[in-house]
C-alpha positions as semicolon CSV with decimal commas, in nm:
position;residue;x (nm);y (nm);z (nm)
1;M;0,089;-3,611;-4,258
2;P;0,138;-3,713;-3,896
3;E;0,307;-4,022;-3,784
4;P;0,088;-4,297;-3,697
5;A;0,077;-4,399;-3,319
6;P;0,287;-4,641;-3,191
7;H;0,166;-5,002;-3,140
8;R;0,241;-5,046;-2,792
9;T;0,205;-5,401;-2,713
10;S;0,232;-5,627;-2,420
11;T;0,139;-5,974;-2,261
12;T;-0,110;-6,094;-2,031
13;E;-0,191;-6,431;-1,841
14;R;-0,509;-6,591;-1,843
15;G;-0,441;-6,922;-1,661
16;S;-0,169;-7,138;-1,803
17;F;-0,198;-6,956;-2,109
18;C;-0,036;-6,625;-2,225
19;L;-0,173;-6,381;-2,460
20;A;-0,019;-6,064;-2,671
21;R;-0,222;-5,731;-2,682
22;C;-0,192;-5,428;-2,852
23;D;-0,315;-5,083;-2,752
24;C;-0,506;-5,088;-3,071
25;G;-0,730;-5,361;-2,971
26;W;-0,569;-5,655;-3,138
27;T;-0,497;-5,989;-2,927
28;G;-0,315;-6,248;-3,051
29;M;-0,381;-6,655;-2,974
30;A;-0,341;-6,778;-2,635
31;R;-0,032;-6,951;-2,626
32;R;0,121;-7,158;-2,370
33;A;0,489;-7,066;-2,440
34;R;0,532;-6,658;-2,307
35;S;0,802;-6,668;-2,580
36;Q;0,553;-6,720;-2,859
37;A;0,295;-6,460;-2,734
38;R;0,567;-6,231;-2,742
39;T;0,701;-6,334;-3,099
40;D;0,319;-6,298;-3,197
41;A;0,330;-5,896;-3,060
42;E;0,658;-5,836;-3,242
43;R;0,497;-5,944;-3,550
44;H;0,203;-5,737;-3,508
45;A;0,393;-5,411;-3,436
46;A;0,638;-5,490;-3,741
47;A;0,316;-5,557;-3,976
48;A;0,139;-5,229;-3,847
49;H;0,466;-5,013;-3,923
50;G;0,494;-5,181;-4,284
51;G;0,802;-5,409;-4,214
52;P;0,914;-5,682;-4,402
53;D;0,647;-5,923;-4,252
54;A;0,370;-5,655;-4,333
55;A;0,155;-5,921;-4,535
56;V;0,176;-6,167;-4,267
57;D;-0,028;-6,016;-3,977
58;R;-0,108;-6,361;-3,793
59;P;0,058;-6,544;-3,528
60;V;0,324;-6,815;-3,616
61;E;0,159;-7,170;-3,605
């Protein structure tokens, strides 16, 4: 069985907000803090690969 494609994440700016995005089409919540958008992206990537937070594929509030 082939390995699933890696989830490549990035952040993008929209005005004073920052969003995390993934090649799979996932988009995180708009955040004012870039660091929080990066955390959202890391959590998404971990969940996509069955990491320890796999059941929690949502941004940290």
